[in-house]
C-alpha positions as CSV (number, residue, x, y, z in Angstrom):
1,M,102.2,92.8,116.6
2,L,98.6,94.2,116.5
3,E,96.0,91.4,116.5
4,V,92.3,91.5,116.0
5,K,90.3,88.5,117.2
6,A,86.7,87.7,116.3
7,L,85.8,91.3,116.1
8,G,82.2,92.5,115.5
9,C,80.6,95.9,115.2
10,M,77.0,96.9,115.3
11,R,75.4,100.2,114.1
12,G,72.0,100.4,115.6
13,E,70.4,97.0,114.8
14,R,72.7,96.4,111.8
15,S,75.8,94.3,111.9
16,L,78.6,96.0,110.0
17,F,81.0,93.0,110.3
18,T,81.4,90.0,112.6
19,G,84.1,87.4,113.2
20,L,86.8,89.7,111.8
21,G,90.3,88.5,112.5
22,F,93.7,89.5,111.3
23,S,97.2,90.5,112.6
24,I,99.7,92.9,111.3
25,A,103.4,92.8,112.3
26,D,106.0,95.5,112.4
27,G,107.0,96.8,109.0
28,R,103.6,96.3,107.3
29,L,100.9,98.4,105.9
30,L,97.3,97.3,106.2
31,R,94.6,98.8,103.9
32,V,91.0,98.6,105.0
33,A,88.8,98.4,101.9
34,G,85.0,98.3,101.4
35,A,82.1,100.3,100.2
36,N,80.8,103.4,102.0
37,G,78.9,102.2,105.0
38,S,80.8,98.9,105.3
39,G,82.3,100.0,108.7
40,K,85.8,101.2,107.7
41,T,85.8,104.2,110.0
42,S,84.2,102.2,112.8
43,L,86.9,99.6,112.5
44,L,89.6,102.2,112.7
45,R,88.0,103.7,115.8
46,I,87.9,100.3,117.4
47,L,91.5,99.8,116.7
48,C,92.2,103.1,118.4
49,G,90.2,102.2,121.4
50,L,87.7,105.0,120.7
51,L,84.8,102.6,120.0
52,T,83.9,99.4,121.8
53,P,83.3,96.4,119.6
54,S,80.1,94.3,120.0
55,Q,82.3,91.3,120.2
56,G,85.9,90.2,120.1
57,E,89.0,92.2,121.1
58,V,92.1,94.0,119.9
59,L,95.5,93.0,121.2
60,W,98.8,95.0,121.2
61,R,101.8,92.9,122.0
62,A,99.5,90.2,123.2
63,R,97.6,92.4,125.6
64,P,94.1,93.8,125.2
65,I,94.3,97.5,124.4
66,S,91.6,98.2,126.9
67,S,94.0,97.1,129.7
68,I,96.9,99.2,128.5
69,R,95.1,102.3,127.2
70,D,97.6,105.0,128.2
71,E,100.6,102.9,127.1
72,Y,98.9,102.0,123.8
73,H,97.9,105.6,123.0
74,R,101.5,106.8,123.5
75,E,102.4,104.5,120.6
76,L,99.5,105.5,118.4
77,A,98.9,108.3,116.0
78,Y,95.3,108.5,114.8
79,I,94.2,111.0,112.1
80,G,90.5,110.7,111.3
81,H,88.0,112.7,109.2
82,L,88.3,115.4,111.8
83,N,91.8,116.8,112.0
84,G,92.0,116.9,115.8
85,L,93.3,120.4,115.9
86,K,92.4,123.3,118.3
87,D,91.2,126.2,116.2
88,D,92.3,128.8,118.7
89,M,95.9,127.5,118.7
90,T,98.6,127.8,116.0
91,P,100.0,124.8,114.1
92,H,103.2,125.2,116.2
93,E,101.2,125.0,119.4
94,N,99.0,122.1,118.1
95,L,102.1,120.0,117.3
96,A,103.6,120.9,120.7
97,V,100.5,119.6,122.5
98,A,100.4,116.4,120.3
99,S,104.1,115.7,121.3
100,T,103.3,116.2,125.0
101,L,100.3,113.9,124.8
102,A,102.5,111.3,123.1
103,G,104.7,111.3,126.2
104,G,107.5,113.5,124.8
105,A,108.5,117.0,123.9
106,S,109.6,118.6,120.7
107,E,111.9,121.5,119.8
108,P,110.4,124.5,117.8
109,A,112.8,123.7,114.9
110,A,111.5,120.1,114.7
111,R,107.9,121.4,114.6
112,L,108.7,123.9,111.9
113,N,110.5,121.2,109.9
114,A,107.5,118.9,110.2
115,L,105.2,121.7,109.0
116,D,107.6,122.5,106.1
117,N,107.4,118.9,105.1
118,F,103.8,119.5,104.2
119,G,104.2,123.0,102.8
120,V,102.5,124.8,105.7
121,A,105.5,126.3,107.5
122,Q,104.3,129.8,106.5
123,C,101.2,129.2,108.6
124,A,103.1,128.1,111.7
125,D,102.0,131.1,113.8
126,L,98.5,131.7,112.5
127,P,95.5,130.4,114.5
128,V,94.2,127.2,112.9
129,R,90.8,128.8,112.4
130,H,92.2,131.0,109.7
131,L,93.5,128.1,107.6
132,S,91.8,126.4,104.7
133,Q,90.6,122.8,104.9
134,G,93.6,121.6,102.9
135,Q,96.0,123.5,105.2
136,R,94.4,122.1,108.3
137,R,94.7,118.6,106.9
138,R,98.4,119.1,106.2
139,V,99.0,120.5,109.7
140,A,97.3,117.4,111.2
141,L,99.5,115.1,109.0
142,A,102.6,117.0,110.0
143,R,102.4,115.1,113.3
144,L,103.7,112.1,111.3
145,A,106.8,114.0,110.3
146,M,107.8,114.7,113.9
147,P,110.9,113.0,115.4
148,A,110.1,109.8,117.3
149,A,106.6,109.6,115.8
150,A,104.2,107.0,117.1
151,R,104.8,103.4,116.2
152,I,101.3,102.8,114.9
153,W,99.7,105.1,112.4
154,I,95.9,104.8,111.9
155,L,94.8,107.0,109.1
156,D,91.3,107.5,107.8
157,E,91.3,108.8,104.2
158,P,94.6,110.7,104.8
159,F,95.0,111.8,101.1
160,T,91.7,113.7,101.1
161,A,92.0,117.4,100.4
162,L,95.8,117.1,99.6
163,D,97.4,118.5,96.4
164,T,99.7,116.3,94.3
165,N,102.9,117.4,96.2
166,A,101.4,116.7,99.6
167,V,100.1,113.3,98.4
168,A,103.7,112.4,97.4
169,R,105.1,113.7,100.7
170,L,102.7,111.6,102.7
171,G,103.3,108.5,100.5
172,H,107.1,109.0,101.1
173,L,106.5,109.3,104.9
174,I,104.4,106.2,105.0
175,A,106.9,104.2,103.1
176,G,109.7,105.4,105.4
177,H,107.7,104.6,108.5
178,V,107.0,101.0,107.4
179,A,110.6,100.5,106.2
180,G,111.7,101.5,109.7
181,G,109.5,98.9,111.3
182,G,106.4,100.9,112.0
183,I,102.8,99.8,111.3
184,V,100.4,101.8,109.1
185,I,96.7,101.1,108.9
186,L,94.7,103.2,106.5
187,T,91.6,103.6,104.4
188,T,91.7,105.4,101.1
189,H,89.6,105.8,97.9
190,Q,92.6,107.0,96.0
191,E,95.1,104.8,94.4
192,V,98.4,106.0,95.7
193,A,101.6,104.2,94.8
194,I,103.7,103.7,98.0
195,A,107.1,102.4,97.1
196,A,108.4,99.1,98.4
197,V,105.7,98.6,101.0
198,D,104.5,95.2,102.1
199,T,100.7,95.7,102.0
200,V,97.9,93.6,103.5
201,V,94.3,94.2,102.5
202,V,91.2,93.6,104.7
203,N,88.0,93.9,102.7
204,L,84.9,94.6,104.8
205,D,82.6,93.9,101.9
206,Q,83.6,90.3,102.2
207,Q,83.0,90.4,105.9
208,A,79.5,91.8,105.4
209,G,78.4,88.6,103.7
210,R,79.3,86.7,106.9
211,A,77.2,88.8,109.2
């Protein structure tokens, strides 16, 4: 269970949201909705422990994430607007580092299979700096196709810069992760059908009126 209690976020002198509260249990998808500037990315960064809220707290398994930072991050996969890739490393090497940081290791065959899942296996041994934006995005998302992927996926506009096939692959991965008891939290401007997923929506436009 991931819980948000009385959460608030300030940007300069402006309150993006205040008094925000919700919980999401295993096997659920939570979609964060709202207009541009409503605080969607800020909320995701707070949920990851990368941004400190102006008030309130985030709990994972009834403990504040600030007190279990390393443990929490091992169970978390965050893919934001930036892909989090090292340009001078290959996709293979980037996935290997991501696995190590998550507290495990991965076989080369598993990394290649994850890249193939997103149609970028042919780029496995090229430095990331040589890849297009769409290819970089798919390499970042390939982390989600790795064995023993993180339990919580927090994804900021994950379908951006993807072609139709990659959108379908990602939708299938999200559905499978939720069906297996994982948690997915995402923002998206695209209407993507994700089969048989129990979805919760938090609308920050409604929260803005309470600030």
